[in-house]
C-alpha positions in Angstrom: 249.1 179.5 187.0 246.8 179.6 184.0 248.9 177.0 182.1 248.8 174.7 185.1 245.0 175.0 185.3 244.6 174.3 181.6 246.7 171.1 182.0 244.6 169.9 184.9 241.3 170.4 182.9 242.7 168.6 179.9 243.7 165.6 182.1 240.2 165.5 183.6 238.6 165.5 180.1 240.7 162.6 178.8 238.5 159.8 180.4 235.4 161.3 179.0 236.9 161.5 175.5 238.1 157.9 175.8 234.6 156.7 176.7 232.9 158.7 173.8 231.4 156.2 171.3 232.5 156.4 167.6 230.1 158.3 165.4 229.1 155.2 163.5 228.1 153.2 166.6 224.5 152.1 166.3 224.2 152.5 162.5 223.2 148.8 162.2 220.0 149.6 164.1 218.7 151.0 160.8 219.4 149.4 157.4 220.1 152.9 156.0 222.2 153.9 158.9 220.3 156.1 161.4 219.2 158.3 158.5 216.2 158.2 156.1 216.3 156.4 152.8 218.2 157.9 149.8 216.7 161.0 148.4 215.3 162.1 151.8 216.9 164.5 154.3 219.8 162.9 156.1 221.0 160.5 153.4 224.3 162.3 153.0 224.9 162.0 156.8 224.2 158.3 156.6 226.5 157.8 153.7 229.2 159.6 155.6 228.7 157.3 158.6 229.1 154.2 156.5 232.2 155.7 154.8 233.7 156.6 158.1 233.3 153.1 159.4 234.8 151.6 156.2 237.8 153.9 156.5 238.3 152.9 160.1 237.9 149.2 159.4 240.3 149.4 156.4 240.2 145.8 155.2 237.1 144.3 153.6 236.3 140.7 154.4 233.0 140.4 152.5 233.6 138.6 149.3 231.8 139.9 146.1 231.7 137.8 142.9 233.0 140.6 140.7 232.8 138.7 137.4 229.1 138.3 138.0 228.4 142.0 138.8 226.2 143.5 136.1 224.3 146.7 135.5 220.6 146.4 134.7 218.8 148.6 132.1 216.8 150.6 134.7 216.8 154.4 134.4 218.4 154.6 137.8 221.8 153.0 138.1 221.0 149.5 139.3 223.6 146.8 139.9 223.2 143.0 140.3 225.8 142.0 142.9 226.4 138.5 144.3 227.8 138.1 147.8 229.4 134.9 149.1 228.3 133.9 152.6 231.2 134.4 155.0 232.9 131.4 156.6 231.9 131.0 160.3 228.4 132.5 159.8 225.7 130.0 160.0 222.7 130.1 157.6 220.2 131.4 160.2 222.4 134.4 161.1 223.1 135.0 157.4 219.4 135.0 156.5 218.8 137.6 159.3 221.5 139.9 158.0 220.6 143.2 156.3 222.8 145.3 154.1 223.6 148.8 153.3 225.7 150.2 150.4 227.4 153.4 149.4 229.0 154.5 146.0 231.8 156.9 145.4 233.9 157.7 142.4 236.7 155.3 141.7 239.1 158.2 141.4 238.8 158.7 145.1 240.6 155.5 145.7 239.8 152.0 146.9 238.4 153.3 150.2 236.1 156.3 150.5 238.4 159.3 151.1 237.6 162.2 153.4 235.4 164.6 151.5 234.6 162.1 148.7 230.9 162.8 149.2 229.7 159.1 148.9 226.2 158.4 147.7 223.8 156.4 149.8 222.4 153.4 147.9 219.3 151.2 148.3 219.8 147.5 148.6 217.2 144.9 147.5 216.3 142.3 148.5 216.9 142.4 152.3 216.8 138.6 152.8 220.1 136.8 152.1 220.2 133.2 150.8 222.6 130.5 151.8 225.8 130.3 149.7 225.5 133.1 147.1 223.2 136.0 147.9 222.1 138.1 144.9 221.6 141.8 145.7 220.2 144.7 143.7 222.0 148.0 144.6 220.5 151.2 143.3 222.0 154.6 143.5 221.8 157.9 141.6 225.2 159.1 140.2 225.5 162.5 138.6 224.2 162.1 135.1 226.8 162.4 132.3 226.9 161.7 128.6 229.5 159.0 129.0 230.2 156.1 131.3 231.8 156.6 134.7 233.7 154.3 137.0 232.5 153.9 140.6 233.4 152.0 143.7 230.5 150.3 145.4 230.9 149.3 149.1 228.4 146.8 150.5 228.2 146.6 154.3 226.7 143.6 156.2 225.1 143.9 159.6 225.1 140.3 161.0 222.9 140.1 164.1 225.0 137.4 165.9 227.1 138.2 167.8 225.2 141.4 168.7 227.2 144.5 167.9 226.4 148.2 167.6 228.7 148.3 164.5 228.6 146.6 161.1 230.2 143.2 160.8 231.9 143.2 157.4 232.1 145.0 154.1 233.2 144.4 150.6 234.1 146.7 147.7 233.8 146.2 144.0 234.6 148.5 141.1 231.8 149.0 138.5 231.4 150.9 135.3 228.1 152.8 135.1 226.8 153.7 131.6 225.1 156.9 130.8 221.3 156.8 130.8 221.0 159.7 128.5 223.4 158.2 126.0 221.7 154.8 126.2 218.3 156.5 125.4 219.8 158.3 122.4 221.4 155.1 121.1 218.0 153.3 121.4 216.1 156.0 119.5 219.0 156.3 117.1 219.1 152.6 116.2 215.3 152.6 115.5 215.7 155.9 113.5 218.6 154.5 111.4 216.7 151.4 110.6 213.7 153.5 109.6 215.8 155.7 107.4 217.2 152.6 105.6 213.6 151.3 105.1 212.5 154.7 103.8 215.4 154.9 101.4 214.4 151.4 100.1 210.8 152.6 99.7 212.1 155.6 97.8 213.8 153.3 95.3 211.0 150.8 95.1 208.1 153.3 94.8 210.0 156.0 92.9 207.5 156.1 90.0 204.6 156.4 92.3 206.2 159.3 94.2 207.0 161.0 90.9 203.4 160.6 89.7 202.2 162.0 93.0 204.5 165.0 92.6 203.1 165.7 89.1 199.6 165.5 90.4 200.4 168.1 93.1 202.0 170.4 90.6 199.0 170.0 88.3 196.8 171.1 91.3 198.9 174.2 91.9 200.7 172.8 94.9 204.4 172.5 95.5 205.3 168.9 96.2 207.6 168.1 99.1 210.9 166.2 98.4 210.4 162.6 97.4 212.5 161.2 100.3 210.4 163.2 102.8 207.2 161.6 101.3 208.9 158.2 101.4 209.3 158.6 105.2 205.5 158.2 105.5 204.8 154.9 107.2 201.8 154.2 104.9 204.1 154.5 101.9 206.5 152.0 103.4 203.6 149.6 104.3 201.6 149.7 101.1 200.8 146.6 99.2 200.9 145.8 95.5 197.7 147.7 94.9 198.9 150.9 96.5 196.9 150.6 99.7 198.4 150.8 103.1 198.5 147.4 104.7 197.6 147.0 108.4 199.5 143.8 108.8 202.7 145.3 107.4 202.3 148.3 109.6 202.1 146.1 112.6 205.3 144.3 111.6 207.0 147.6 111.1 205.8 148.9 114.5 207.0 145.9 116.5 210.2 145.6 114.6 211.2 149.2 115.2 210.1 149.0 118.9 212.1 145.8 119.6 215.2 147.2 117.8 215.1 150.4 119.7 214.5 148.8 123.1 217.2 146.1 122.4 219.7 148.8 121.4 219.0 150.8 124.6 219.4 147.7 126.8 222.7 146.8 125.1 224.0 150.3 125.5 222.8 150.5 129.2 224.0 147.0 130.3 226.9 146.2 127.9 225.6 142.7 127.0 223.0 141.3 124.7 219.8 140.5 126.5 217.7 137.5 125.8 214.2 138.1 124.4 211.2 137.1 126.5 208.6 134.7 125.2 206.2 137.5 125.1 208.4 139.5 122.7 208.9 136.5 120.5 205.2 135.8 120.5 204.3 139.4 119.5 206.7 139.3 116.6 205.5 135.8 115.6 201.8 136.9 115.7 202.4 139.9 113.5 204.7 138.2 111.0 202.3 135.3 110.7 199.3 137.7 110.3 201.1 139.6 107.6 202.1 136.4 105.7 198.6 134.9 105.9 196.9 138.2 105.0 199.0 138.4 101.9 198.1 134.9 100.9 194.4 135.4 101.7 194.0 138.8 100.2 192.9 139.0 96.6 191.7 141.7 94.2 188.0 142.6 94.6 187.4 142.2 90.9 187.8 139.2 88.7 190.5 139.5 86.0 187.9 139.9 83.2 186.0 142.6 85.0 189.1 144.5 86.0 190.4 144.4 82.5 187.1 145.8 81.1 186.9 148.6 83.7 190.5 149.7 83.0 190.2 149.4 79.2 187.1 151.5 79.2 188.8 154.1 81.4 186.3 153.8 84.3 189.2 152.9 86.6 192.3 155.1 86.8 195.2 152.9 85.8 197.7 155.2 87.5 199.2 154.0 90.7 197.2 154.7 93.8 198.6 156.8 96.6 198.4 155.0 100.0 196.6 156.8 102.8 196.3 156.5 106.6 192.6 155.6 106.4 193.6 152.5 104.5 194.8 151.0 107.8 191.2 151.0 109.2 189.0 151.0 106.1 188.4 148.4 103.4 186.1 148.4 100.4 184.4 151.6 101.3 183.7 150.8 105.0 185.4 151.0 108.3 186.7 147.5 109.3 186.2 147.1 113.1 188.5 144.0 113.1 191.3 146.3 111.9 190.5 148.9 114.5 190.7 146.2 117.2 194.0 144.8 115.9 195.6 148.2 115.6 194.5 149.3 119.1 195.8 146.2 120.9 199.1 146.4 118.8 199.7 150.0 120.0 199.0 149.0 123.6 201.5 146.2 123.4 204.2 148.4 121.7 203.8 151.1 124.4 204.1 148.4 127.2 207.2 147.1 125.5 208.8 150.5 125.6 207.8 151.4 129.1 208.3 148.0 130.8 210.5 146.0 128.5 213.3 148.6 128.6 213.9 147.8 132.2 213.7 144.0 132.0 213.5 142.8 128.4 214.4 139.3 129.3 211.4 138.9 131.6 209.0 141.3 129.8 205.5 140.0 129.8 202.0 141.3 129.1 198.8 139.7 130.4 197.8 136.5 128.8 194.4 138.0 128.0 196.0 140.7 125.9 198.2 138.2 124.1 195.0 136.2 123.3 193.1 139.3 122.1 196.0 140.2 119.8 196.0 136.7 118.4 192.2 136.6 118.0 192.3 140.1 116.3 194.9 138.9 113.8 193.0 135.7 113.1 189.7 137.5 112.5 191.5 140.1 110.3 193.1 137.3 108.2 189.8 135.4 108.0 188.0 138.6 106.9 190.4 138.8 103.9 189.9 135.1 103.1 186.1 135.0 103.2 184.1 136.2 100.1 183.2 139.8 100.8 179.7 141.2 100.1 180.9 144.3 98.4 183.3 142.5 96.1 180.7 139.9 95.3 178.1 142.5 94.4 180.6 144.5 92.4 181.6 141.5 90.2 178.0 140.6 89.6 177.1 144.2 88.5 180.1 144.6 86.3 179.4 141.3 84.7 175.7 142.3 84.1 176.8 145.6 82.5 179.3 143.8 80.2 176.5 141.4 79.1 174.2 144.4 78.5 176.9 146.0 76.4 177.2 142.9 74.3 173.4 142.8 73.8 173.5 146.4 72.5 176.4 145.7 70.2 174.7 142.7 68.7 171.5 144.8 68.0 172.1 148.6 68.2 168.4 149.2 67.4 167.2 147.2 70.4 165.8 150.0 72.6 165.0 147.9 75.7 168.6 146.5 75.6 170.0 150.1 75.5 167.7 151.1 78.4 168.9 148.1 80.4 172.5 149.1 79.7 172.0 152.6 80.9 170.2 151.4 84.1 173.0 149.0 85.0 175.6 151.7 84.2 173.9 154.1 86.6 173.6 151.4 89.3 177.3 150.6 89.1 178.2 154.2 90.2 177.7 153.7 94.0 179.5 150.4 94.4 182.5 151.6 92.4 182.7 154.7 94.6 182.7 152.5 97.7 185.4 150.1 96.6 187.8 152.2 94.5 187.3 155.7 95.9 189.4 158.3 94.0 190.5 155.7 91.4 186.9 155.6 90.1 186.3 158.0 87.3 182.6 158.8 87.6 182.5 161.2 84.6 183.9 158.4 82.4 181.3 156.0 83.5 178.4 158.5 82.9 179.6 159.1 79.3 180.5 155.5 78.6 178.9 154.0 75.4 178.9 150.4 74.4 182.1 149.3 72.6 184.1 152.5 73.4 187.6 152.2 74.9 189.6 154.9 76.7 192.7 156.4 75.3 196.0 155.4 77.0 196.5 157.4 80.3 199.8 159.1 80.9 201.8 158.6 84.2 
């Protein structure tokens, strides 16, 4: 009797089971499939609904241009996918179509298997175009230190004819690079280039670094290894006079930034990206500024005055050690044009790292900032080319002291000439301190007598 009753109840329940709608019915009413967007509660359920419908449908009819599928350099896995408009769907209905997408490991098979835990993706833009429709599909795979292979299924919900279910889907296999590994490659490329430059600086400025080490030992300090000191950017960017050059520092800054970002983009996307006009302009401005500054810059002293000061021992003939303050100071004063040029260069380099890494081909900074960087470089170069007040005054005072020395040598008994020599010698102290800093030997100037030369200085 109990068995007969159970059979009757089962027969009565069959019509209700037959009328029950599939779990995925109605998912096209929401672009993300009944659930919230990825990253919010319910995205796993939505991904499961799309996966269930794809398994039930079995055959994908949405054509994906696989040879044109590319990964972008965004931190989140982002794919450029091109869909072909299905035959029989007019342009109006295709433009009203919206899309959803899921991703699952390729090892799970061509179709999302039961228990494969697909990931719900975000699809941009939502408006298709006639013919080929470009889509941006974003999803967050588990991060690894190596590339991984994924199946990405794109589902189309075409509004005509009206249907509670999706209309078509297409699947493509993609290789997703590791974000962590790409970042390491980007920093590594810049670091390797910097090490090569530092090693070159070690060979080129070896004598200077050895002299610096001897000075440190003489002062009771233990010098750091020469290569460690060669890693200092101001050592790499120094000019022929031993002063750190701002224009060379800017070239180094932008070169390392572009190389690092370019290496990251290549590791992330797998192809060589084009450089935007803004990147080329930044490199061109700094290279042109460095070249013109080198042509415009000259020694603050005339050859005759410099030879006299070095021969008398007033100037230290040993190589100067570059310092960070050289980037912003010149001839004993802070150069505001250098401050401006350095500040805007740092802003542009930071923007290139933050924004250029995601879209190097289209990276751009405001035109006003480009103009300011160009103006700063022009003013900086012009300041080197124009006669500078301190240099002009220094040459005049050194020339006057040399003339006074000759007057004393011609007539050693001429007391007014000797007093004039001593007055000019005392007046020269301040301007030499401003221009040459630690290279100026004040004690030597105070004791300098007409016609005396300094003994040769050791390294």
